[in-house]
Backbone as JSON, one array per atom type, in Angstrom:
{
  "sequence": "MDQNTKTIRELITPWAALCAIFAITSGLALAGLNPVGFLVGSVATTIDGHDAVSGAALFDEDNFRVGNNGLAVAKLSGGREFVLGRDSVASISQGAGSVILNLNAGRVSIQAEEGKSLRVKAGELLIEPVPGGMATGDVALINGQLSVMVKEGHFRLSGPGLSLLATKGKPISLGTRELAQKPSGAGTAVAAGNGHGVAGKVALRADTVASPTAIAHVAAHVPQPACQHAASPSVPATACGNQ",
  "N": [[-14.99, -18.04, -27.93], [-17.87, -17.18, -29.72], [-19.31, -17.88, -33.0], [-20.65, -15.67, -34.15], [-19.57, -13.46, -32.78], [-16.92, -13.66, -33.6], [-17.19, -13.21, -36.35], [-18.15, -10.55, -36.41], [-15.93, -9.23, -35.32], [-14.01, -9.69, -37.29], [-15.08, -8.16, -39.32], [-14.96, -5.6, -38.26], [-12.24, -5.05, -37.75], [-10.65, -4.29, -40.19], [-11.88, -1.79, -40.72], [-11.35, -0.4, -38.41], [-8.61, -0.18, -38.63], [-8.38, 1.48, -40.88], [-9.64, 3.75, -39.88], [-7.83, 4.48, -37.91], [-5.63, 5.23, -39.44], [-6.77, 7.39, -40.82], [-7.23, 9.15, -38.7], [-4.63, 9.75, -37.93], [-3.57, 11.02, -40.25], [-5.31, 13.18, -40.45], [-4.72, 14.64, -38.15], [-2.11, 15.44, -38.72], [-2.56, 17.07, -40.93], [-3.92, 19.2, -39.76], [-1.83, 20.2, -38.35], [-0.45, 21.45, -40.28], [1.17, 20.02, -41.97], [1.19, 17.8, -44.47], [1.17, 14.34, -44.81], [2.97, 12.21, -47.1], [2.62, 9.54, -47.22], [2.95, 6.38, -45.55], [5.3, 4.29, -43.77], [5.3, 0.93, -44.32], [6.95, -1.14, -43.47], [10.38, -2.06, -42.69], [13.86, -2.97, -43.2], [17.06, -2.54, -41.96], [17.17, 0.3, -42.52], [17.29, 3.86, -42.78], [15.7, 7.03, -42.19], [16.12, 10.29, -42.99], [18.47, 10.08, -41.54], [17.77, 8.8, -39.18], [16.81, 5.79, -37.5], [14.45, 3.87, -39.25], [10.98, 3.49, -38.52], [8.42, 1.16, -38.42], [5.25, 2.0, -39.7], [5.54, 4.71, -39.44], [4.86, 8.09, -40.4], [5.39, 9.47, -43.66], [7.07, 12.17, -45.23], [7.24, 15.04, -47.45], [10.37, 15.51, -49.01], [11.72, 13.65, -47.44], [14.53, 11.6, -46.72], [15.81, 8.55, -47.71], [17.86, 5.81, -46.75], [18.97, 2.73, -47.48], [20.43, -0.12, -46.17], [22.95, -2.72, -46.72], [21.52, -5.81, -47.58], [19.07, -4.83, -46.83], [15.72, -3.34, -46.87], [12.86, -1.32, -47.78], [9.46, -0.75, -47.4], [6.85, 1.1, -48.65], [3.71, 2.77, -48.4], [1.64, 4.79, -50.27], [-0.76, 7.44, -50.84], [-3.76, 6.86, -52.79], [-3.41, 4.27, -53.84], [-0.75, 3.86, -54.46], [2.49, 2.45, -54.32], [5.83, 1.74, -53.17], [8.89, -0.13, -53.16], [11.94, -0.08, -51.78], [15.07, -1.47, -52.53], [18.07, -3.22, -51.41], [21.04, -1.37, -50.49], [20.2, 1.17, -51.34], [19.67, 4.63, -52.07], [17.6, 7.31, -51.68], [15.07, 9.9, -52.14], [12.0, 11.64, -51.33], [9.78, 13.64, -53.23], [7.08, 15.85, -53.31], [4.67, 16.87, -55.56], [2.28, 18.77, -57.5], [-0.36, 16.8, -57.53], [1.23, 14.56, -57.91], [3.86, 12.25, -56.99], [7.31, 12.18, -56.6], [10.0, 9.99, -56.66], [13.21, 10.38, -55.93], [15.86, 8.77, -57.12], [18.99, 8.04, -56.13], [20.8, 5.99, -55.97], [20.75, 2.41, -56.23], [17.85, 0.22, -56.04], [14.4, 0.12, -56.99], [11.03, -0.9, -56.73], [7.96, -0.08, -58.16], [4.46, 0.79, -57.96], [1.63, 2.07, -59.52], [-1.66, 3.17, -59.63], [-4.26, 3.71, -62.09], [-4.45, 7.05, -63.08], [-3.07, 8.01, -60.89], [-0.13, 9.43, -60.18], [3.16, 8.27, -59.89], [6.37, 8.88, -59.95], [9.77, 8.24, -60.95], [12.9, 9.68, -60.54], [16.05, 9.75, -61.97], [19.16, 10.93, -62.05], [19.13, 13.15, -64.7], [16.95, 12.09, -65.86], [13.5, 11.15, -66.17], [11.24, 8.77, -65.08], [8.12, 7.57, -65.7], [4.75, 6.29, -65.25], [2.7, 5.49, -68.07], [-0.44, 6.88, -68.81], [-3.4, 4.88, -68.63], [-4.07, 2.66, -67.2], [-3.22, 0.23, -64.6], [0.17, 0.35, -63.51], [3.23, -1.23, -63.09], [6.62, -1.75, -62.14], [10.25, -2.15, -62.23], [13.02, -0.19, -61.29], [16.43, 0.4, -61.58], [19.49, 1.75, -60.44], [22.62, 1.37, -60.76], [25.99, 1.69, -60.17], [26.09, 3.92, -61.89], [24.65, 3.07, -64.07], [21.54, 2.82, -65.59], [18.59, 0.89, -65.42], [15.45, -0.22, -66.6], [12.66, -2.14, -65.99], [9.62, -3.35, -67.03], [6.68, -4.59, -65.54], [3.95, -4.5, -65.7], [1.72, -2.64, -67.72], [2.89, 0.5, -69.15], [5.88, 2.49, -69.33], [7.22, 5.75, -69.5], [10.28, 7.15, -70.43], [11.96, 10.09, -70.05], [13.95, 12.94, -70.89], [16.53, 15.46, -71.35], [16.6, 15.8, -74.74], [15.78, 13.17, -75.07], [13.44, 10.54, -75.34], [11.78, 7.74, -74.48], [9.93, 4.67, -74.7], [9.08, 2.27, -72.42], [8.23, -1.1, -72.35], [6.51, -4.12, -71.34], [8.59, -6.95, -71.09], [10.6, -5.87, -72.59], [13.24, -4.66, -71.52], [14.95, -1.59, -70.68], [18.13, -0.1, -70.89], [20.41, 2.35, -69.82], [23.27, 4.55, -69.96], [25.88, 6.42, -68.21], [26.17, 8.83, -69.61], [23.61, 9.58, -70.66], [22.25, 9.91, -68.26], [23.53, 12.04, -67.05], [23.3, 14.19, -68.76], [22.29, 17.51, -69.26], [19.7, 19.94, -69.88], [20.15, 22.64, -72.23], [21.59, 25.53, -70.85], [20.76, 24.96, -68.31], [20.63, 25.25, -64.79], [21.53, 24.8, -61.34], [19.12, 23.31, -59.42], [17.26, 24.62, -56.7], [15.94, 23.49, -53.77], [12.77, 24.31, -52.48], [11.87, 23.65, -50.0], [9.97, 22.43, -47.16], [9.45, 23.9, -44.96], [9.48, 22.83, -42.44], [11.72, 21.34, -41.74], [14.29, 18.88, -40.88], [14.41, 18.21, -38.12], [11.87, 18.97, -37.19], [10.23, 17.23, -38.66], [11.07, 14.77, -37.69], [10.19, 14.88, -35.04], [7.4, 15.04, -35.42], [7.02, 12.63, -36.76], [7.57, 10.76, -34.8], [5.35, 10.97, -33.22], [3.31, 10.04, -34.75], [2.95, 7.35, -35.43], [1.53, 4.62, -36.99], [-0.88, 2.19, -35.82], [-0.12, -1.3, -34.95], [-2.15, -2.91, -36.0], [-3.19, -1.37, -38.11], [-0.92, -1.22, -39.74], [-0.49, -3.94, -40.38], [-2.83, -4.47, -41.79], [-2.6, -2.85, -44.1], [-0.15, -3.76, -45.09], [-0.78, -6.29, -45.95], [-1.9, -5.79, -48.36], [0.03, -4.84, -50.02], [1.67, -5.2, -53.05], [3.88, -7.86, -54.01], [7.23, -7.76, -55.1], [8.96, -9.52, -57.76], [11.3, -10.85, -56.95], [12.9, -12.45, -54.12], [13.89, -11.69, -50.74], [15.76, -10.57, -47.81], [13.89, -10.37, -44.77], [11.66, -9.05, -42.22], [9.55, -9.63, -39.32], [7.63, -7.64, -39.68], [7.65, -6.96, -42.31], [6.91, -7.86, -45.66], [8.4, -10.73, -47.26], [10.22, -9.63, -49.42], [11.89, -7.9, -52.16], [13.75, -5.72, -54.37], [15.38, -6.05, -57.52], [18.32, -7.84, -58.68], [19.92, -10.39, -56.8]],
  "CA": [[-15.61, -17.0, -28.75], [-18.85, -17.76, -30.63], [-19.1, -17.55, -34.41], [-21.14, -14.32, -34.43], [-18.58, -12.51, -32.27], [-15.75, -13.74, -34.47], [-17.52, -12.56, -37.63], [-18.2, -9.11, -36.18], [-14.57, -8.74, -35.12], [-13.34, -9.72, -38.59], [-15.59, -7.04, -40.1], [-14.59, -4.34, -37.64], [-10.79, -4.83, -37.75], [-10.16, -3.44, -41.29], [-12.38, -0.42, -40.58], [-10.6, 0.22, -37.31], [-7.29, 0.16, -39.16], [-8.52, 2.65, -41.74], [-9.95, 4.9, -39.02], [-6.59, 4.89, -37.24], [-4.82, 5.94, -40.44], [-7.44, 8.67, -41.07], [-7.01, 10.02, -37.55], [-3.23, 10.2, -37.98], [-3.38, 11.98, -41.35], [-6.08, 14.39, -40.14], [-3.96, 15.4, -37.17], [-0.97, 16.06, -39.4], [-3.07, 18.16, -41.78], [-4.2, 20.33, -38.88], [-0.53, 20.74, -37.95], [0.12, 22.15, -41.43], [2.11, 19.15, -42.68], [0.47, 16.67, -45.02], [2.05, 13.21, -45.09], [2.92, 11.61, -48.43], [2.18, 8.17, -46.99], [3.61, 5.88, -44.36], [6.19, 3.15, -43.94], [4.71, -0.34, -43.92], [7.98, -1.85, -42.71], [11.72, -1.89, -43.25], [15.01, -3.66, -42.63], [18.31, -1.81, -42.15], [16.82, 1.53, -43.23], [17.17, 5.11, -42.03], [15.01, 8.15, -42.83], [16.75, 11.52, -42.49], [19.53, 9.73, -40.6], [17.24, 8.13, -38.0], [16.29, 4.45, -37.78], [13.06, 3.87, -39.7], [10.04, 2.79, -37.65], [7.23, 0.72, -39.15], [4.05, 2.78, -39.43], [5.83, 6.14, -39.35], [4.42, 8.93, -41.51], [6.43, 9.91, -44.6], [6.84, 13.55, -45.61], [7.99, 15.63, -48.55], [11.81, 15.69, -48.8], [12.33, 12.6, -46.62], [15.68, 10.94, -47.34], [15.95, 7.14, -47.35], [19.11, 5.09, -46.99], [18.77, 1.31, -47.19], [21.72, -0.78, -46.06], [23.15, -4.02, -47.35], [20.51, -6.77, -47.14], [17.92, -4.12, -46.28], [14.63, -2.96, -47.77], [11.85, -0.44, -47.18], [8.17, -0.86, -48.09], [6.06, 2.3, -48.35], [2.37, 2.87, -48.96], [1.25, 6.17, -50.5], [-2.18, 7.61, -51.12], [-4.2, 6.56, -54.15], [-2.99, 2.97, -54.33], [0.64, 3.89, -54.92], [3.43, 1.81, -53.41], [7.18, 1.49, -53.66], [9.75, -0.96, -52.33], [13.36, 0.18, -52.02], [15.91, -2.63, -52.26], [19.31, -3.04, -50.67], [22.02, -0.37, -50.94], [19.48, 2.23, -52.06], [19.64, 5.99, -51.52], [16.52, 7.99, -52.41], [14.29, 10.9, -51.39], [10.65, 11.87, -51.84], [9.34, 15.01, -53.53], [5.65, 15.88, -53.58], [4.27, 17.97, -56.42], [0.84, 18.89, -57.72], [-0.98, 15.58, -58.02], [2.18, 13.49, -58.17], [4.96, 12.03, -56.06], [8.54, 11.81, -57.3], [11.03, 9.32, -55.87], [14.52, 10.7, -56.51], [16.73, 7.62, -56.88], [20.41, 8.36, -56.3], [21.49, 4.71, -56.13], [20.0, 1.25, -55.75], [16.75, -0.38, -56.79], [13.06, 0.39, -56.47], [9.86, -1.41, -57.43], [6.86, 0.86, -57.95], [3.13, 0.5, -58.48], [0.76, 3.25, -59.57], [-2.94, 2.91, -60.24], [-4.69, 4.65, -63.12], [-4.74, 8.41, -62.63], [-2.25, 8.37, -59.74], [1.24, 9.49, -60.7], [4.32, 7.98, -59.05], [7.48, 8.96, -60.89], [11.13, 8.03, -60.45], [13.89, 10.52, -61.2], [17.42, 9.25, -61.85], [19.95, 11.91, -62.78], [18.26, 14.09, -65.41], [15.88, 11.33, -66.51], [12.27, 10.94, -65.41], [10.55, 7.55, -65.46], [6.76, 7.69, -65.18], [3.77, 5.43, -65.91], [1.87, 6.06, -69.12], [-1.85, 6.72, -68.46], [-4.08, 3.81, -69.34], [-4.28, 1.5, -66.35], [-2.23, -0.06, -63.59], [1.55, 0.27, -63.99], [4.21, -1.71, -62.11], [7.92, -1.99, -62.75], [11.47, -2.02, -61.43], [14.04, 0.76, -61.76], [17.7, 0.19, -60.87], [20.58, 2.65, -60.77], [23.78, 0.68, -60.19], [27.26, 2.13, -60.76], [25.86, 4.87, -62.97], [23.9, 2.45, -65.16], [20.11, 2.77, -65.3], [17.81, -0.12, -66.11], [14.01, -0.16, -66.33], [11.96, -3.35, -66.41], [8.18, -3.19, -66.83], [5.93, -5.8, -65.23], [2.58, -4.27, -66.14], [1.53, -1.29, -68.24], [3.97, 1.11, -69.91], [6.57, 3.59, -68.67], [7.88, 6.71, -70.37], [11.55, 7.71, -69.98], [12.16, 11.36, -70.72], [15.03, 13.78, -70.42], [17.01, 16.35, -72.41], [16.86, 15.14, -76.01], [15.52, 11.74, -74.99], [12.1, 10.09, -75.01], [11.7, 6.31, -74.77], [8.79, 3.97, -74.13], [9.44, 0.95, -71.9], [7.09, -2.0, -72.32], [6.76, -5.41, -70.72], [9.42, -7.87, -71.86], [11.65, -5.15, -73.32], [13.94, -3.77, -70.58], [15.77, -0.51, -71.23], [19.34, 0.21, -70.12], [21.05, 3.6, -70.22], [24.53, 4.76, -69.28], [26.19, 7.65, -67.48], [26.02, 10.01, -70.47], [22.21, 9.98, -70.7], [21.82, 10.32, -66.93], [24.17, 13.3, -66.65], [23.04, 15.25, -69.72], [21.36, 18.53, -68.8], [19.23, 20.82, -70.95], [20.98, 23.82, -72.46], [21.33, 26.65, -69.96], [20.22, 24.52, -67.02], [21.44, 25.52, -63.61], [21.31, 23.89, -60.22], [17.83, 23.57, -58.78], [17.3, 24.82, -55.25], [14.68, 23.04, -53.19], [12.1, 25.35, -51.71], [11.73, 23.18, -48.61], [8.59, 22.4, -46.69], [9.29, 24.81, -43.84], [9.48, 22.15, -41.15], [13.06, 20.89, -41.44], [14.45, 17.5, -40.45], [14.07, 18.06, -36.7], [10.42, 19.04, -37.05], [9.64, 16.02, -39.2], [11.39, 13.67, -36.78], [9.3, 15.0, -33.89], [6.06, 14.68, -35.86], [7.01, 11.22, -37.11], [7.54, 9.98, -33.56], [4.0, 11.05, -32.64], [2.29, 9.65, -35.72], [3.18, 5.97, -35.86], [0.27, 3.89, -37.1], [-0.98, 1.03, -34.94], [0.23, -2.56, -35.6], [-3.31, -3.39, -36.77], [-3.24, -0.61, -39.36], [0.23, -1.63, -40.55], [-0.72, -5.29, -40.88], [-3.91, -4.41, -42.77], [-2.09, -2.3, -45.35], [0.93, -4.62, -45.58], [-1.38, -7.43, -46.63], [-2.33, -5.37, -49.7], [1.17, -4.36, -50.8], [2.09, -6.23, -54.0], [5.24, -8.32, -53.77], [8.08, -7.84, -56.28], [9.2, -10.88, -58.2], [12.42, -11.49, -56.28], [12.81, -12.63, -52.68], [14.96, -10.97, -50.05], [15.67, -10.61, -46.36], [12.64, -9.79, -44.28], [11.44, -9.03, -40.79], [8.15, -9.96, -39.08], [6.71, -6.56, -40.08], [7.84, -6.66, -43.72], [6.81, -9.01, -46.54], [9.72, -11.22, -47.67], [10.38, -9.17, -50.79], [12.84, -6.84, -52.45], [13.86, -5.42, -55.78], [16.7, -6.19, -58.12], [18.98, -9.13, -58.6], [20.72, -10.58, -55.6]],
  "C": [[-16.6, -17.64, -29.73], [-18.64, -17.23, -32.04], [-19.55, -16.14, -34.75], [-20.15, -13.25, -33.98], [-17.36, -12.48, -33.16], [-16.0, -13.02, -35.78], [-17.54, -11.05, -37.49], [-16.8, -8.53, -36.05], [-13.81, -8.69, -36.44], [-13.8, -8.56, -39.46], [-15.1, -5.71, -39.57], [-13.11, -4.03, -37.82], [-10.29, -3.98, -38.92], [-10.63, -2.0, -41.18], [-11.67, 0.31, -39.47], [-9.23, 0.65, -37.78], [-7.36, 1.42, -40.01], [-8.83, 3.9, -40.93], [-8.7, 5.41, -38.32], [-5.72, 5.69, -38.19], [-5.42, 7.32, -40.71], [-7.19, 9.65, -39.93], [-5.6, 10.59, -37.56], [-3.06, 11.29, -39.04], [-4.15, 13.27, -41.09], [-5.34, 15.27, -39.15], [-2.78, 16.11, -37.79], [-1.42, 17.22, -40.27], [-3.36, 19.39, -40.95], [-2.91, 20.99, -38.42], [0.16, 21.46, -39.1], [1.13, 21.33, -42.21], [1.36, 17.92, -43.16], [1.42, 15.53, -45.33], [1.88, 12.72, -46.52], [2.35, 10.2, -48.33], [2.76, 7.69, -45.68], [4.4, 4.61, -44.67], [5.51, 1.89, -43.43], [5.69, -1.13, -43.06], [9.32, -1.69, -43.38], [12.72, -2.78, -42.54], [16.24, -2.82, -42.95], [18.11, -0.52, -42.96], [16.8, 2.72, -42.29], [16.4, 6.13, -42.87], [15.53, 9.42, -42.18], [17.76, 11.21, -41.38], [19.08, 9.02, -39.35], [16.68, 6.76, -38.39], [14.81, 4.52, -38.14], [12.2, 3.02, -38.77], [8.8, 2.43, -38.45], [6.0, 1.53, -38.72], [4.27, 4.27, -39.36], [5.34, 6.88, -40.59], [5.62, 9.34, -42.36], [6.06, 11.3, -45.12], [7.66, 13.94, -46.84], [9.43, 15.87, -48.12], [12.42, 14.72, -47.8], [13.43, 11.91, -47.4], [15.83, 9.52, -46.8], [17.37, 6.65, -47.63], [18.91, 3.65, -46.53], [20.12, 0.61, -47.23], [21.79, -2.08, -46.82], [22.18, -5.02, -46.73], [19.31, -6.09, -46.48], [16.83, -3.91, -47.31], [13.69, -2.04, -47.02], [10.59, -0.5, -48.04], [7.3, 0.32, -47.68], [4.73, 2.27, -49.07], [2.02, 4.34, -49.07], [-0.25, 6.24, -50.77], [-2.51, 7.19, -52.55], [-3.71, 5.25, -54.71], [-1.59, 2.93, -54.89], [1.55, 3.26, -53.87], [4.82, 1.79, -54.02], [7.95, 0.66, -52.64], [11.19, -0.66, -52.71], [14.17, -1.05, -51.64], [17.2, -2.25, -51.56], [20.21, -1.99, -51.32], [21.37, 0.75, -51.76], [19.55, 3.55, -51.3], [18.61, 6.77, -52.34], [15.85, 9.02, -51.51], [12.95, 11.08, -52.08], [10.42, 13.35, -52.11], [7.86, 14.95, -53.87], [5.31, 17.11, -54.4], [2.76, 18.0, -56.55], [0.31, 17.6, -58.34], [-0.03, 14.44, -58.29], [3.22, 13.4, -57.06], [6.16, 11.58, -56.88], [9.49, 11.15, -56.31], [12.37, 9.58, -56.57], [15.5, 9.6, -56.14], [18.17, 8.0, -57.18], [21.25, 7.11, -56.51], [20.58, 3.61, -55.65], [18.87, 0.83, -56.66], [15.41, 0.0, -56.16], [12.02, -0.28, -57.36], [8.71, -0.46, -57.13], [5.56, 0.33, -58.54], [2.32, 1.77, -58.43], [-0.53, 2.87, -60.28], [-3.28, 3.99, -61.26], [-5.03, 6.0, -62.51], [-3.93, 8.87, -61.44], [-0.78, 8.29, -60.15], [2.27, 9.2, -59.61], [5.51, 7.88, -59.99], [8.81, 8.73, -60.19], [12.06, 8.93, -61.24], [15.28, 9.97, -60.91], [18.3, 10.16, -62.69], [19.01, 12.94, -63.39], [17.1, 13.39, -66.1], [14.69, 11.13, -65.57], [11.58, 9.7, -65.96], [9.15, 7.61, -64.86], [5.8, 6.78, -65.94], [3.01, 6.19, -67.0], [0.41, 5.84, -68.75], [-2.5, 5.61, -69.28], [-4.3, 2.57, -68.5], [-3.2, 1.36, -65.3], [-0.84, -0.16, -64.21], [2.45, -0.19, -62.85], [5.52, -1.99, -62.83], [9.06, -1.8, -61.78], [12.42, -1.04, -62.09], [15.29, 0.54, -60.92], [18.74, 1.18, -61.37], [21.82, 2.13, -60.05], [25.04, 1.13, -60.92], [27.06, 3.03, -61.98], [25.09, 4.32, -64.15], [22.44, 2.31, -64.74], [19.44, 1.66, -66.09], [16.35, -0.02, -65.66], [13.37, -1.42, -66.87], [10.48, -3.23, -66.04], [7.54, -4.55, -66.56], [4.49, -5.71, -65.73], [2.43, -2.83, -66.61], [2.7, -0.82, -69.08], [4.58, 2.25, -69.1], [7.26, 4.45, -69.72], [9.15, 7.2, -69.71], [11.78, 8.98, -70.75], [13.27, 12.15, -70.06], [15.47, 14.68, -71.55], [17.36, 15.57, -73.68], [16.57, 13.66, -76.02], [14.07, 11.46, -74.62], [11.96, 8.64, -75.45], [10.47, 5.73, -74.1], [9.23, 2.58, -73.71], [8.18, 0.1, -71.79], [7.49, -3.34, -71.71], [7.57, -6.32, -71.64], [10.52, -7.21, -72.65], [12.34, -4.16, -72.39], [14.8, -2.75, -71.3], [16.94, -0.25, -70.31], [19.99, 1.46, -70.7], [22.31, 3.81, -69.39], [24.67, 6.13, -68.65], [25.91, 8.89, -68.32], [24.58, 10.51, -70.47], [21.74, 10.5, -69.35], [22.33, 11.71, -66.57], [23.82, 14.46, -67.56], [21.98, 16.22, -69.21], [20.89, 19.39, -69.97], [20.1, 22.06, -71.05], [20.58, 24.95, -71.53], [20.81, 26.27, -68.59], [21.17, 24.84, -65.9], [21.17, 24.49, -62.54], [20.01, 24.27, -59.52], [18.01, 23.71, -57.27], [15.94, 24.46, -54.68], [14.07, 24.13, -52.33], [11.96, 24.96, -50.25], [10.29, 23.24, -48.17], [8.39, 23.23, -45.44], [9.34, 24.16, -42.48], [10.86, 21.65, -40.76], [13.08, 19.46, -40.92], [14.0, 17.31, -39.01], [12.56, 18.07, -36.48], [9.74, 17.78, -37.55], [9.88, 14.84, -38.28], [10.44, 13.69, -35.58], [7.87, 14.58, -34.26], [5.96, 13.18, -36.15], [6.89, 10.34, -35.87], [6.15, 9.94, -32.94], [2.92, 10.51, -33.56], [2.53, 8.26, -36.27], [1.85, 5.23, -35.86], [0.29, 2.66, -36.2], [-0.56, -0.23, -35.68], [-0.91, -3.11, -36.45], [-3.4, -2.69, -38.12], [-2.12, -1.03, -40.29], [-0.03, -2.98, -41.19], [-1.79, -5.3, -41.97], [-3.41, -3.9, -44.11], [-1.01, -3.19, -45.94], [0.38, -5.8, -46.36], [-1.79, -7.1, -48.05], [-1.2, -4.81, -50.55], [1.63, -5.45, -51.74], [3.55, -6.59, -53.79], [6.02, -8.35, -55.08], [8.44, -9.29, -56.58], [10.29, -11.58, -57.4], [12.21, -11.54, -54.77], [14.02, -12.01, -52.01], [14.83, -11.17, -48.56], [14.39, -9.95, -45.9], [12.63, -9.77, -42.77], [9.98, -9.36, -40.56], [7.18, -8.9, -39.57], [6.78, -6.25, -41.57], [7.65, -7.93, -44.53], [8.19, -9.43, -47.01], [9.94, -10.89, -49.13], [11.52, -8.2, -50.91], [12.89, -6.62, -53.93], [15.26, -5.72, -56.26], [17.26, -7.58, -57.93], [19.85, -9.21, -57.36], [22.09, -11.11, -55.97]]
}
């Protein structure tokens, strides 16, 4: 292969990856179901009870379960990413201009660029980046104890009767009482649902797996959490939380 051919191929490959992703998301939009993002890669992870597949589209109300020594790396629109660590149970909710990761147990590292909201909900508490630039941090919910560690930017913790600001170098820890406290008169929320159900999402997910080239291109741009963990060829050797 001559140098000119090699250079052209290097220029084309990233654009081909982006075109593949655009084609996938456009097809889903026409089907009436907009993806939240897609899975860059995973180890020992299920989504809605089915083995996770690298490159699969992610939808509103998807349920993640990460096993022991597992992890899941996801890329969302607008430069948002999250990495679920081992023994994590979480789900995605998509709202107006924001994505909420409902963390029931485990650890998650998140990144959100300026103007793009990626929030974590743990119990009745909401953890979200404060506007003003890039925000990255780790949230852990272990045995009913919540901890938030900021790597970059600031995060706001809010809930019934509680408002705290988490900054770099000053981790925040909260117990069961703060997580369980509900506002006066609060009832049980009922999810409206996206109208497609688990079976419908599974069928769509199977038909919308991104190409290996697209996955590799995006995976190369996913920031790595500070700690190291088990990995697979399709996933960066990263994870969240203490081992």
